N, C-alpha and C positions, 0 to 999 in steps of 0.2 A: 511513167507515173505522173509526170508534170502536167501534161495536157488534161489528163483525167481529173486531177485535183483541181486545177484552175477552172475547168468548165463547171464544177460543182460548187464553187465558192459563191457566197452572197456578200454584198458590200459590208454587212455587219460582221463577217468573218475576218475582216482585214484590220490590221496587218496580221501576217501569218508566216509560219515556218514549217516546212515539211522535209523529212529525211527518209531515205530508204536504202536498203542494201539488196542487190540482186545479181544474177548471173547474166553476162553479156557474151554474145557470140559475134565473131567477125572473121572475114577472110584475111588471114595474116600468114606471112612466112614465119614458121616456127623456129626459134633459136633460144639462146639462154635467157632472153628478156621478153620474148613474145610468145603468145599462145593463141589458139583459135577461140579460146574461151577464157574469161576472167571474171572475178568478182568486182563489183563496182558499188561505191556509195554515191548516192545522188542527193542533191539538196536544192531546194528552192526557198527563197525568202522574198516575201511580197510586202511592199510598203511604199507609201507616197513619197517619202523623202530619201529613199535609198539611191546610192550612186556607185560608180565603179570603184571608188576608194573603199566603200563598205565591202564590196565583193573581195577585193584583194586582202582586206583585213581578216575576213572569214577564212580564206584560203591559207594565209600565212599562219594563223592560229592553229588550224587543223594540222598542217604539216609540222609545226613545232611540237604539238602534242604527240605526233607520231615519231618524234625523235630526229627530225631533219633540221639541221641548222642552215645549210646552204640551199636556199630556195631562189629560183628566178622565174620571172614571168615574161613570156614572149608573146608579142602580138600574133594573133592567129586568125584563121577564118573558120567559123562554124556557121552553117546556114541559118540557124534560128536565133543567133545572138549577135548583138553589135553594141558596144565593142566586145571582142572576144579575146581570150588569152589562153595560152597553153602553160601548164605548170611543170617545171623541171626541178629535180633535186640532184645534188651532186653525189655520185657513187664513189666513195673514196678508194675502194679496192680496185675497181675497174678504171678509175680516173676518167669517167664520162658523166655527162648530164643525162639523166633518165627522165623521159616524159612520163608523168604520173596522172595527168588528167587535163581536161579542158573545162572552160567556164566562160560566162559572159552574162550580159543583160538581155533578156528576151526582147526581140524586135517588136515594134507596135503591130506588125502583121500577125504576130502570135498572140499578144495580150488582148488586143481590142476584140477579136471574135470570141475569145474565151471569157474575158472579164467584163466586157462591154465598155471598157475605157482603157486608156493608155496609162498604166501604172507600172513603175519599175518592178521587175521580177529578176532577182539575182538567181542564176542557175549554174550548177556544176555537176560533173560526173568524174569521180576519181577512182582509178583502179586500186584495188587493195592487194592484189597478188604480189606486186613488186615490193610493197611495204612489208608483206608477210615474209618474203624471201630474205629481205634485209634483216628483219628481226631474228629469224631462225638461222641466219648465216648460210642459207641455201645458195649455192653457186649457180645453179641452173634451174630456171622456172619449171622445167619439165619434171624435176624431182618431186614437185608437189602432187603430181598425179600418178606417181609410182605406187605399187602395192607392197612396199617393204614393211611388213607388220612389226618387225623388231624395231625399225627406225621410228615408226609411229608411236610405239609403246614407250620408247626411250626419250621422245621429244619433250622438251621443257614446256610447261604450261604458259600460255600467253598472259592470262589474267589470274591472279591469285586472289581468291575470295577470302575476306575476313570473316571469321566465324565467332 
């Protein structure tokens, strides 16, 4: 969605923020924390005075709201962003750091053709499935795709609406 949004923006539209949720597919060895498909939230924030510290602030706030206290950022390589970072949260039961997403600032080679100038664009893609498994205390990601109707009916509700 990022390139499509950026290519349609006019200078009068800036600064801007865009967010989306969608299904992602990838070639992956399937285990308790990996699947060949997952749900991802994507975000881009565009503005003249943005920097890497702003990006880390957005990410830290997002994961705190998702209930993760132990968050770490690791330098990483993603082809469209520089600098780039991988986001990991600590899984207390498994005693491991889980990768939940990647982020960075779009490179000028991306922004100049789309926006007609070099302006900072903070970008990230965060997987939701591992967050969902943690919330529901699911031990194996593959359980999310099972067809156990009794388990689905008995599952607690994620969001409680106030009426």
